[in-house]
N, C-alpha and C positions, 0 to 999 in steps of 0.2 A: 722281431725274435735273436734274441744274443746266439753269433755262435757256440756248440758244445760239441762236444768228439765225442761218441758211445767210446765208454770202458772196452778193458777188453772181459769179452764175455758178459758183456754188461747188451740185454735184445733189446732191452727197454727203460728209456732213461726219462726224465718230470722231476724239472727242477723250476719253480716258481709260478705256475700252471695255473691260471683264472681264467673263466668264462662264463656265462650259466645266467644262474636267475638271481646267485647272490647265494647268501647266508641265510641259515633257517628255510630257505626255499627250493634246497637239491641242487644250487651253484656251487660252484670253486672256489672260493677266496687267496685259497694260496697251496699249493699239492707240490711236493717231491715224495719222489719215489727210483725205488732203481729196483729189475725183475731180471739178477741172472739167467742166461742158457740152462739149459736142462736144471732146473727149479722149479716150483709150484710155490705162489704169493699169492697172501690174503687179502686184498682188502678192503676192513672191516668199520663199520659204521652202521647207525643208527638211521631211519629213513627219515630222509630229506638232509642227510649227510651232506649228501652230492659225490657218490661214489658213482651209481649210473653217470652223470654230468663227466666225471672224471674220466673212465671208463672207455665212452664217445667221445672224449677227447682224446685221445692216445689212440684211440683205433681207429681214425680216421675218420669218422658220422660227424661229427662237431668241431667247430674251429675252437681255439683259444684262441682268445682274446689279450692275452699277459704269459708270458713264461717261456720255455722253452720245453721239446721233446724232441727225441730222437729213437724212432722204432726200429731196427738192425737198422742203424747208424742214418735212417730214413730222418725228413723232417717233413711231418704236414704242412707244415706252415709255405712250401716252396714244392711238393710233388704231393699231394696225398693221396694219386694214386699211387705211386708207391706203396704209399704206408698201409694203404685199404688190400693192394695186394701177401703182403706183410705178414696182416694180423688174420685169422679167423676168428671171427664173434659171432660171436653165440648169445644173440640179449635175452631178458628177462623173458619174454611173447615173443618168444618165434612164430614166423610166418608157418603158412599152412601150403600142404603139395596138395593137395587136396585125392583124388582120383588115382596120382603116379602111383605106381610101386614105389618101397622106400630104393633099389636097387638104377629102377628111370631116374631119381630122383636123382641119385647124388652123379649115374654117367651123365645128364644133361651139364647140369656143376662142373663134370670135369671137360664135355665140351669146350663148355664158358669160359675151360681154364686153356682154353686153346689144345688140349692134348686129345691125340690120335683115339680113336671110338674103343678101338682095342683097350689103349692104353686104360684109358677113361672108365673102361670096363672093370679091365684088372686091377686098378687104383679100388674103383667102387666095393668090388669085393673083399678088397683089406681091406678097408676103413667098416664098412660094414661088422666083420667081424674083429677089427677092436674095441670097441663102442660095444661090441653084444648085441648086434640088428640081425644077422646071420638067419638066424630063426627064421624072421619075421621079414626079412628080406624082400620078398614076394608079393610081400599082401599092400595094400594101400595107402596111403599115409596115414589119410581120413579117418581109416582104422586103430587105426591105432588106442593104447594106451596114453595119458598122461607120459611116463617117466619118459615110454619111448620113443612119443613125438619128440621130447627134448634132448634127445640121443640124435633122435635124424639131423639136429640143428646143429646138434656138432660133429655129425659126421658132414654133414653141406660144407662147414667152415673146416674140415679139414682133406675135402678133396683138391686143394692149391696145395697141398703138405709145406703149413704154411713156419716161417720158423717163431710166431709168435701163437699165443689164442690169448682168446680173455671169453671167459663164461660169464656175465650178471645175474649171480644170485642163483649161482647152476643148487644150491646143495639146499632151496628152500623147498617148507612142504616134502620133503624125502624121509623116507620111514628109514630103519635103521640099516636095510638092505638092501635099499635105495643108496646108499651115504655111501656105504661099504663096492658097492659097485662103481661108482665113479673114484671114489679114491685109485679104483683099479686102471680105469682107468688114464685119470690124471697121474698118475703114478709113473705108468708106463709108455707119457707124454709126455716128459719130463725124460725119461730115464732113454727116451728115443733122440734128446737135446734139443725140448721145446722146448721154452720158454712160458709159463703158463699162469696167469692172473686173472682172477677170478672175486667177486664180491660178497659179504657174508654181515650180515648185522648182526652175527653173534659168535664169536670166535671157537663157542662149543661145535657149529655144523661144521668146521672143515678142521680141527685141530688136529684129528689124524690126516689128512690126505697134502697139508703145506710144510713149505722149511721154511720157511720166513712170514710177517705180520707183518702189513701197517697199516694204523688206525687213523680214519680220518675221522670228524669231527666239523661240523656248522660250516664247512668246505674249506676245512685247513688238515691238512696230516700232520698229527701227533710227534712229537720234538721222544724219546725217550722218558722224560718227565711226565710228559703228560699223558704217554701212552699206558704210564705206570699206575697215572690220574684216572685215566677209562678204566679201568684192570679191578682196581680197588673196589667193593663191592656194594663200601655204604654212597650215601647218599651224596651231592655236594648242593650244599648249601649257599647261595649270593644273600652277603651283608650289604646294604648304603646306608652309610651314615649321612647327617650334616655336620658331624668329626669327626675323618678320617682316621684324623689321631689318635682319639679318645676308643674308640675301640679297639683299632692297637693296641695304645696303650695299655688296657684292657687285658688284651690275650693273652698279651706278650709277660703282664705281672701273676695272670693267673696259671702261666707257663701254658697253657691251651693253643698246640697245631693248628698252623690257619695257613690256606695258601693267599697272597697278594693278587692284585688282580686291579686293572684298571678300574672297577668302578667300586670297589671294596674290596673284601675280605673276602675268603671259601670257608665255610666248618663243612666238615663231613659227621654227620649226624646219621645214626645206624634207623633213626626209623622218625616218624612224624610227630611221637609224645618224645624223646627226647629231642627235635628243630622246637615246637614248642616250649619247651621248658628252656631251652636256648635264649631263646629268642624273652622266655621273663627272665631270662638271668641278664640281659644285655638290660636291657631298661629295665630293670631297677637297681640296676650299677651308671645307673645314667648317661648314656649313650643314646643321643639323640634315631634312631633307630628310623628313616624311612622306607625303608623298600628290604621285606626278606620273603626270599622263596629258592626253588628249585632253582637252581645254572644247568648250563649246556659246558660238555667237556668244553667252548673255549673260555669260560668264564662268562659271558654273558647271561642273561634270564631268559629260561625259559623259554620260547612262544606261544602264544595259546595256539596257533595251528602249524600250518606247514603240510606239504606235498614230496610228493619223490623217493626216491631214496638215492 
């Protein structure tokens, strides 16, 4: 990896990061982002876009195959332990503490961070209050509702007082009240100076709790124009022709907006009926279309399957 210095106030810096299974399979092809201290940033993209894989690399839980990462000034390629210590990591499916109470789970976590017993108990009380678990502090973790188990996972991540916190899909399946509580917690962390990076499939899930958003599709983060395209509610259809010049000439002559991509052109269409009309129009005008269908945000044809987030 090439040497990079984290800029002033940039708690998270990633440039050209790649790793994992690759595009369409939840891997990362090329990702670049920054997260300043005292802010909440969302990494937004559909299932299989590479969100989880990128977060795991940034959090020091998986190794990047290419690119450069700095977390609070630390390089996971040379000191992964320092990065893990700097990041409070909350996976989408956190582990269980079984019969241990919330207070006991946090106190044990504090001891694991080399805190003295009294300091660990004091920190546990403060974190329980911060994440809204004070009322259930002495209940066994296994008896908690799902939303409270998620808050306990966040509380565990906060016990080491990390400068960076990363949460994978924390707003998924939350009701409006749950999202409001999450917004309060995350905004409180940012106000205290923490850099927060969360993932989401839909910007509406996190819109009111974030300062900035980075969009990712097919394993690559999007530039400004790519982000605008991702936010366009119309469907993106890829047109591949045996004569690429013919399709572009027809669209230009007819004043039809399109997006040129490596494999052909992208048309923005409202629905399947308009797509059928567009295909018929192209063929009627002599364009030798050999492929026509929905495209991913990167301009490639949408694959039949895929997994991961």
